[in-house]
MARPAFI-100501 format. One record per residue (C-alpha): residue number from 1; x, y, z. Coordinates in steps of 0.2 Angstrom, whole numbers, plus 5000, padded with zeros to 4 digits. Example, Ala and Ser with C-alpha at 12.3 -4.5 7.8 and 13.67 -1.06 7.14 Angstrom:
REM MARPAFI-100501
NODE seq    X    Y    Z
NODE   1 5062 4978 5039
NODE   2 5068 4995 5036
//
This chain:
REM MARPAFI-100501
NODE seq    X    Y    Z
NODE   1 5533 4853 4930
NODE   2 5549 4842 4928
NODE   3 5560 4843 4944
NODE   4 5578 4846 4941
NODE   5 5592 4843 4953
NODE   6 5601 4858 4960
NODE   7 5620 4858 4962
NODE   8 5633 4871 4966
NODE   9 5629 4885 4953
NODE  10 5641 4899 4949
NODE  11 5633 4916 4946
NODE  12 5643 4931 4939
NODE  13 5642 4947 4947
NODE  14 5645 4965 4942
NODE  15 5656 4971 4956
NODE  16 5664 4954 4961
NODE  17 5670 4940 4950
NODE  18 5659 4925 4955
NODE  19 5647 4919 4969
NODE  20 5644 4901 4973
NODE  21 5626 4896 4978
NODE  22 5625 4880 4987
NODE  23 5606 4874 4987
NODE  24 5597 4859 4993
NODE  25 5587 4852 4978
NODE  26 5574 4844 4989
NODE  27 5570 4860 4999
NODE  28 5569 4870 4983
NODE  29 5557 4858 4975
NODE  30 5547 4857 4991
NODE  31 5545 4875 4991
NODE  32 5539 4875 4973
NODE  33 5527 4860 4977
NODE  34 5520 4870 4991
NODE  35 5515 4884 4980
NODE  36 5507 4872 4968
NODE  37 5498 4863 4983
NODE  38 5490 4880 4988
NODE  39 5487 4885 4970
NODE  40 5468 4886 4971
NODE  41 5468 4895 4988
NODE  42 5480 4908 4981
NODE  43 5469 4910 4966
NODE  44 5454 4912 4977
NODE  45 5463 4925 4988
NODE  46 5468 4935 4972
NODE  47 5450 4934 4965
NODE  48 5443 4940 4981
NODE  49 5454 4955 4981
NODE  50 5451 4958 4963
NODE  51 5432 4959 4967
NODE  52 5435 4970 4982
NODE  53 5445 4983 4972
NODE  54 5448 4994 4987
NODE  55 5459 5010 4985
NODE  56 5473 5016 4995
NODE  57 5471 5015 5014
NODE  58 5453 5008 5012
NODE  59 5459 4990 5008
NODE  60 5450 4984 5024
NODE  61 5443 4968 5016
NODE  62 5458 4964 5006
NODE  63 5470 4966 5020
NODE  64 5459 4955 5031
NODE  65 5458 4940 5019
NODE  66 5477 4940 5017
NODE  67 5480 4942 5036
NODE  68 5467 4929 5041
NODE  69 5475 4917 5028
NODE  70 5492 4920 5035
NODE  71 5486 4917 5053
NODE  72 5477 4901 5048
NODE  73 5493 4895 5040
NODE  74 5502 4897 5057
NODE  75 5510 4915 5056
NODE  76 5509 4927 5070
NODE  77 5500 4942 5063
NODE  78 5502 4960 5069
NODE  79 5488 4971 5062
NODE  80 5486 4989 5060
NODE  81 5505 4993 5061
NODE  82 5512 5010 5058
NODE  83 5495 5018 5062
NODE  84 5487 5011 5046
NODE  85 5472 4999 5049
NODE  86 5476 4990 5033
NODE  87 5495 4987 5036
NODE  88 5501 4971 5044
NODE  89 5516 4960 5047
NODE  90 5515 4941 5047
NODE  91 5530 4932 5055
NODE  92 5535 4914 5057
NODE  93 5551 4906 5064
NODE  94 5565 4914 5075
NODE  95 5583 4919 5073
NODE  96 5593 4924 5058
NODE  97 5592 4925 5044
NODE  98 5577 4936 5043
NODE  99 5570 4936 5025
NODE 100 5556 4948 5021
NODE 101 5544 4948 5007
NODE 102 5532 4962 5002
NODE 103 5514 4961 4996
NODE 104 5502 4975 4990
NODE 105 5484 4975 4988
NODE 106 5477 4992 4983
NODE 107 5467 4996 4968
NODE 108 5466 5011 4957
NODE 109 5450 5023 4956
NODE 110 5439 5022 4941
NODE 111 5445 5007 4933
NODE 112 5431 4994 4936
NODE 113 5432 4981 4922
NODE 114 5425 4964 4919
NODE 115 5436 4949 4914
NODE 116 5433 4951 4896
NODE 117 5444 4956 4882
NODE 118 5435 4973 4878
NODE 119 5432 4988 4889
NODE 120 5416 4983 4899
NODE 121 5414 4991 4916
NODE 122 5409 4979 4930
NODE 123 5403 4993 4942
NODE 124 5401 5010 4936
NODE 125 5412 5023 4945
NODE 126 5421 5009 4955
NODE 127 5439 5005 4956
NODE 128 5449 4991 4948
NODE 129 5466 4983 4949
NODE 130 5474 4991 4935
NODE 131 5491 4988 4942
NODE 132 5488 4970 4947
NODE 133 5490 4972 4965
NODE 134 5477 4958 4969
NODE 135 5490 4946 4962
NODE 136 5505 4954 4970
NODE 137 5499 4951 4988
NODE 138 5493 4934 4985
NODE 139 5508 4928 4976
NODE 140 5520 4935 4989
NODE 141 5510 4927 5003
NODE 142 5511 4910 4994
NODE 143 5530 4911 4993
NODE 144 5531 4915 5012
NODE 145 5519 4900 5016
NODE 146 5531 4889 5006
NODE 147 5546 4894 5016
NODE 148 5536 4894 5033
NODE 149 5532 4875 5029
NODE 150 5551 4872 5027
NODE 151 5555 4880 5043
NODE 152 5541 4871 5052
NODE 153 5548 4855 5046
NODE 154 5565 4859 5052
NODE 155 5572 4860 5034
NODE 156 5577 4878 5035
NODE 157 5582 4889 5050
NODE 158 5578 4908 5053
NODE 159 5563 4919 5051
NODE 160 5551 4923 5036
NODE 161 5542 4939 5037
NODE 162 5527 4944 5026
NODE 163 5524 4963 5025
NODE 164 5506 4968 5020
NODE 165 5509 4985 5013
NODE 166 5494 4996 5009
NODE 167 5493 5012 4998
NODE 168 5507 5010 4986
NODE 169 5497 5020 4973
NODE 170 5495 5034 4985
NODE 171 5505 5039 5001
NODE 172 5517 5024 5000
NODE 173 5512 5013 5015
NODE 174 5530 5005 5015
NODE 175 5538 5022 5019
NODE 176 5528 5024 5035
NODE 177 5532 5006 5040
NODE 178 5551 5009 5036
NODE 179 5551 5025 5046
NODE 180 5544 5015 5061
NODE 181 5559 5003 5060
NODE 182 5549 4988 5054
NODE 183 5562 4983 5041
NODE 184 5577 4988 5052
NODE 185 5583 4970 5056
NODE 186 5579 4962 5039
NODE 187 5594 4953 5030
NODE 188 5586 4953 5013
NODE 189 5569 4958 5006
NODE 190 5560 4953 4990
NODE 191 5546 4960 4980
NODE 192 5538 4957 4963
NODE 193 5526 4966 4951
NODE 194 5514 4961 4937
NODE 195 5520 4965 4920
NODE 196 5519 4961 4902
NODE 197 5536 4952 4903
NODE 198 5545 4940 4915
NODE 199 5562 4945 4921
NODE 200 5573 4948 4936
NODE 201 5573 4967 4937
NODE 202 5588 4977 4934
NODE 203 5579 4993 4930
NODE 204 5577 5006 4943
NODE 205 5561 5017 4946
NODE 206 5560 5036 4947
NODE 207 5562 5047 4962
NODE 208 5546 5057 4965
NODE 209 5540 5072 4976
NODE 210 5521 5073 4978
NODE 211 5514 5090 4984
NODE 212 5500 5102 4983
NODE 213 5500 5120 4981
NODE 214 5485 5131 4987
NODE 215 5482 5149 4982
NODE 216 5472 5160 4993
NODE 217 5465 5176 4985
NODE 218 5450 5188 4988
NODE 219 5432 5184 4980
NODE 220 5423 5198 4971
NODE 221 5410 5200 4958
NODE 222 5418 5196 4941
NODE 223 5408 5210 4932
NODE 224 5403 5223 4945
NODE 225 5419 5225 4954
NODE 226 5433 5213 4949
NODE 227 5446 5226 4954
NODE 228 5441 5221 4972
NODE 229 5446 5203 4969
NODE 230 5462 5194 4969
NODE 231 5461 5179 4959
NODE 232 5468 5162 4965
NODE 233 5464 5155 4948
NODE 234 5476 5168 4940
NODE 235 5490 5162 4952
NODE 236 5486 5144 4948
NODE 237 5487 5147 4929
NODE 238 5503 5157 4931
NODE 239 5510 5143 4940
NODE 240 5505 5130 4928
NODE 241 5512 5141 4913
NODE 242 5528 5143 4922
NODE 243 5529 5124 4925
NODE 244 5526 5121 4907
NODE 245 5539 5133 4902
NODE 246 5551 5124 4913
NODE 247 5549 5108 4904
NODE 248 5561 5114 4890
NODE 249 5575 5118 4903
NODE 250 5576 5102 4913
NODE 251 5584 5086 4909
NODE 252 5575 5073 4897
NODE 253 5573 5062 4912
NODE 254 5562 5074 4921
NODE 255 5543 5071 4922
NODE 256 5530 5084 4929
NODE 257 5511 5080 4930
NODE 258 5497 5090 4939
NODE 259 5479 5090 4942
NODE 260 5467 5105 4946
NODE 261 5459 5099 4962
NODE 262 5449 5114 4967
NODE 263 5443 5131 4961
NODE 264 5427 5142 4961
NODE 265 5414 5132 4951
NODE 266 5406 5147 4943
NODE 267 5413 5160 4931
NODE 268 5405 5176 4939
NODE 269 5415 5175 4955
NODE 270 5433 5180 4956
NODE 271 5440 5164 4963
NODE 272 5447 5166 4981
NODE 273 5454 5148 4982
NODE 274 5462 5135 4971
NODE 275 5472 5119 4974
NODE 276 5484 5110 4962
NODE 277 5491 5093 4965
NODE 278 5508 5090 4957
NODE 279 5520 5076 4955
NODE 280 5538 5079 4950
NODE 281 5550 5065 4945
NODE 282 5568 5061 4940
NODE 283 5579 5046 4940
NODE 284 5587 5051 4956
NODE 285 5583 5059 4972
NODE 286 5596 5072 4969
NODE 287 5589 5076 4952
NODE 288 5571 5078 4958
NODE 289 5576 5089 4973
NODE 290 5585 5101 4961
NODE 291 5569 5102 4950
NODE 292 5558 5104 4966
NODE 293 5568 5120 4971
NODE 294 5565 5128 4954
NODE 295 5546 5123 4955
NODE 296 5545 5132 4972
NODE 297 5552 5148 4965
NODE 298 5539 5147 4951
NODE 299 5525 5146 4964
NODE 300 5532 5161 4974
NODE 301 5532 5171 4958
NODE 302 5515 5166 4953
NODE 303 5508 5171 4970
NODE 304 5517 5187 4969
NODE 305 5511 5192 4951
NODE 306 5493 5188 4956
NODE 307 5494 5197 4973
NODE 308 5488 5182 4983
NODE 309 5495 5170 4996
NODE 310 5500 5153 4994
NODE 311 5505 5137 5003
NODE 312 5515 5122 4997
NODE 313 5513 5106 5006
NODE 314 5523 5090 5003
NODE 315 5512 5075 5004
NODE 316 5525 5061 5001
NODE 317 5537 5054 4988
NODE 318 5548 5040 4983
NODE 319 5566 5036 4982
NODE 320 5572 5028 4966
NODE 321 5574 5009 4967
NODE 322 5592 5004 4972
NODE 323 5595 4989 4960
NODE 324 5605 4974 4967
NODE 325 5613 4965 4953
NODE 326 5619 4950 4964
NODE 327 5601 4947 4969
NODE 328 5595 4949 4951
NODE 329 5606 4936 4945
NODE 330 5600 4924 4959
NODE 331 5582 4928 4954
NODE 332 5586 4924 4936
NODE 333 5594 4907 4940
NODE 334 5577 4902 4948
NODE 335 5567 4909 4933
NODE 336 5578 4897 4922
NODE 337 5574 4883 4933
NODE 338 5556 4885 4932
NODE 339 5556 4888 4913
NODE 340 5544 4899 4903
NODE 341 5525 4901 4907
NODE 342 5515 4892 4894
NODE 343 5498 4898 4888
NODE 344 5483 4889 4879
NODE 345 5477 4895 4863
NODE 346 5461 4902 4872
NODE 347 5472 4913 4882
NODE 348 5482 4919 4867
NODE 349 5466 4923 4858
NODE 350 5460 4933 4874
NODE 351 5477 4942 4873
NODE 352 5476 4946 4855
NODE 353 5458 4953 4857
NODE 354 5464 4965 4870
NODE 355 5478 4970 4859
NODE 356 5465 4974 4845
NODE 357 5455 4984 4857
NODE 358 5469 4995 4862
NODE 359 5477 4997 4845
NODE 360 5492 4986 4848
NODE 361 5501 4973 4837
NODE 362 5493 4956 4840
NODE 363 5508 4948 4848
NODE 364 5498 4939 4861
NODE 365 5505 4935 4879
NODE 366 5524 4932 4881
NODE 367 5529 4920 4895
NODE 368 5547 4919 4890
NODE 369 5561 4923 4902
NODE 370 5570 4939 4897
NODE 371 5589 4940 4900
NODE 372 5597 4949 4914
NODE 373 5601 4966 4907
NODE 374 5614 4979 4913
NODE 375 5606 4992 4925
NODE 376 5594 5004 4916
NODE 377 5581 5016 4920
NODE 378 5562 5014 4918
NODE 379 5547 5026 4921
NODE 380 5536 5025 4936
NODE 381 5539 5026 4954
NODE 382 5536 5015 4969
NODE 383 5538 5015 4988
NODE 384 5548 4999 4986
NODE 385 5562 5011 4981
NODE 386 5562 5017 4999
NODE 387 5564 5000 5006
NODE 388 5578 4996 4994
NODE 389 5588 5010 5003
NODE 390 5585 5002 5020
NODE 391 5588 4984 5016
NODE 392 5595 4974 5001
NODE 393 5580 4972 4990
NODE 394 5577 4959 4975
NODE 395 5564 4963 4963
NODE 396 5555 4952 4950
NODE 397 5543 4956 4936
NODE 398 5531 4942 4930
NODE 399 5520 4941 4915
NODE 400 5501 4944 4919
NODE 401 5495 4953 4904
NODE 402 5498 4954 4885
NODE 403 5513 4962 4876
NODE 404 5513 4981 4876
NODE 405 5497 4982 4887
NODE 406 5494 4999 4893
NODE 407 5497 4999 4912
NODE 408 5485 5007 4924
NODE 409 5471 5003 4912
NODE 410 5456 4991 4910
NODE 411 5466 4977 4901
NODE 412 5477 4974 4916
NODE 413 5461 4973 4927
NODE 414 5453 4960 4914
NODE 415 5468 4949 4914
NODE 416 5470 4950 4933
NODE 417 5454 4942 4935
NODE 418 5456 4927 4924
NODE 419 5469 4913 4920
NODE 420 5483 4924 4912
NODE 421 5484 4933 4928
NODE 422 5482 4918 4939
NODE 423 5497 4909 4929
NODE 424 5508 4924 4932
NODE 425 5504 4925 4950
NODE 426 5507 4906 4954
NODE 427 5524 4908 4944
NODE 428 5529 4923 4954
NODE 429 5526 4914 4970
NODE 430 5536 4899 4965
NODE 431 5551 4910 4959
NODE 432 5551 4920 4975
NODE 433 5550 4904 4986
NODE 434 5564 4896 4977
NODE 435 5575 4911 4978
NODE 436 5571 4913 4997
NODE 437 5577 4895 4999
NODE 438 5594 4901 4992
NODE 439 5594 4915 5004
NODE 440 5590 4905 5019
NODE 441 5603 4891 5015
NODE 442 5618 4900 5008
NODE 443 5626 4913 5020
NODE 444 5639 4918 5007
NODE 445 5625 4923 4994
NODE 446 5617 4934 5007
NODE 447 5633 4942 5012
NODE 448 5637 4946 4994
NODE 449 5620 4954 4991
NODE 450 5623 4964 5007
NODE 451 5640 4969 5002
NODE 452 5633 4976 4986
NODE 453 5620 4985 4995
NODE 454 5632 4993 5007
NODE 455 5643 4998 4993
NODE 456 5629 5007 4983
NODE 457 5622 5015 4999
NODE 458 5639 5022 5003
NODE 459 5634 5029 5020
NODE 460 5618 5038 5013
NODE 461 5606 5042 5027
NODE 462 5588 5038 5021
NODE 463 5577 5054 5023
NODE 464 5559 5050 5018
NODE 465 5549 5063 5009
NODE 466 5533 5059 5020
NODE 467 5528 5073 5032
NODE 468 5529 5071 5051
NODE 469 5515 5063 5059
NODE 470 5504 5048 5056
NODE 471 5498 5043 5038
NODE 472 5483 5052 5031
NODE 473 5471 5038 5035
NODE 474 5453 5042 5028
NODE 475 5440 5045 5042
NODE 476 5424 5042 5032
//
């Protein structure tokens, strides 16, 4: 990559006229060079985690290789934080500023896939990285190491902190870590996510409530004496019917999904127990809370009509992502410095083959940098949203899969284990490292990011959806 000299750069803001970013070209280029120096080690880490494919709160091997590598690079590592064996914090340096960066590493169940451009299971029934978290953790750690080397050399002052955050796809490990105060003293935090495009993110995520409803009835013979039974399945069906009727009378931004978890496995018994797992989403916490109150009344009514008891238990949930436009423009400046990701014809052919297999236009893979957009909304939820209400959070998306790739599916797994994913991962590490150099060096930039954060939070007291007590760590 051709190195460019960095001078004083003016970045326009939404809520304030301009921000002057003073950067040291040598430090920024050194950070980018550090990522390149560690390229093969970071790819090896990502590929190891890709092969482990461990699901939420079971990421024992994945967390270990990341934490061990951080420790080998000179970080002080605290493992098993927030009562999660796979959560850890790696720290280097001292004093302020304290810049945090998050890394995920959990896979999704049932998405095992080979690194080939057609659906081909690697291990039947196993998990796979259908959201690219094998790359997420490795790239973020690579960026943290680049900054650590500059602190070690006396070129930067302050503290770099890497957060190994498990279970994003399930209970939201970051939320438990935030509840325990692990982000309380951070000045600015960064995160990124694999995508089919490269951009500084100005799109928020959706707020989410994750809960289960259990219905308790009375078993009876379905033919001989059904009048002696009280069907928990009737209650479940009444509830889902009510939920589906509600869909017409909520805002278009609302999303509701459910799965039947348990019921009687045979038809000749009146079911005495059923369990439904439900997610309700909207663009804001206020919106999702309003829908949730209506959903609870539907559950009450369903139990009443079926003559059964019921219990509703909140498992967790996410805040919407609080976008920081000042930080997004800073990220974008560093994307422009790096330039677009370039691909070989073999990689483009791989991408087009995936698009053929999934019925998408054969556009290949797009490494161009997308412009900074005005703040928008986008589907999907993440526990990064909760962190963004605790500390100013900058978020980046980087191309690791073909255009229009179905996410949470086999094509993401396939690309995450080969060069298309590797290129995006290394690029993300460089962009994050360069941005952190800005944050360490320029106090005025940090203050303007923090000022926007405080203005948007406007005194809101973060109240997480997670229940009291420790995380639901599996015991098997």
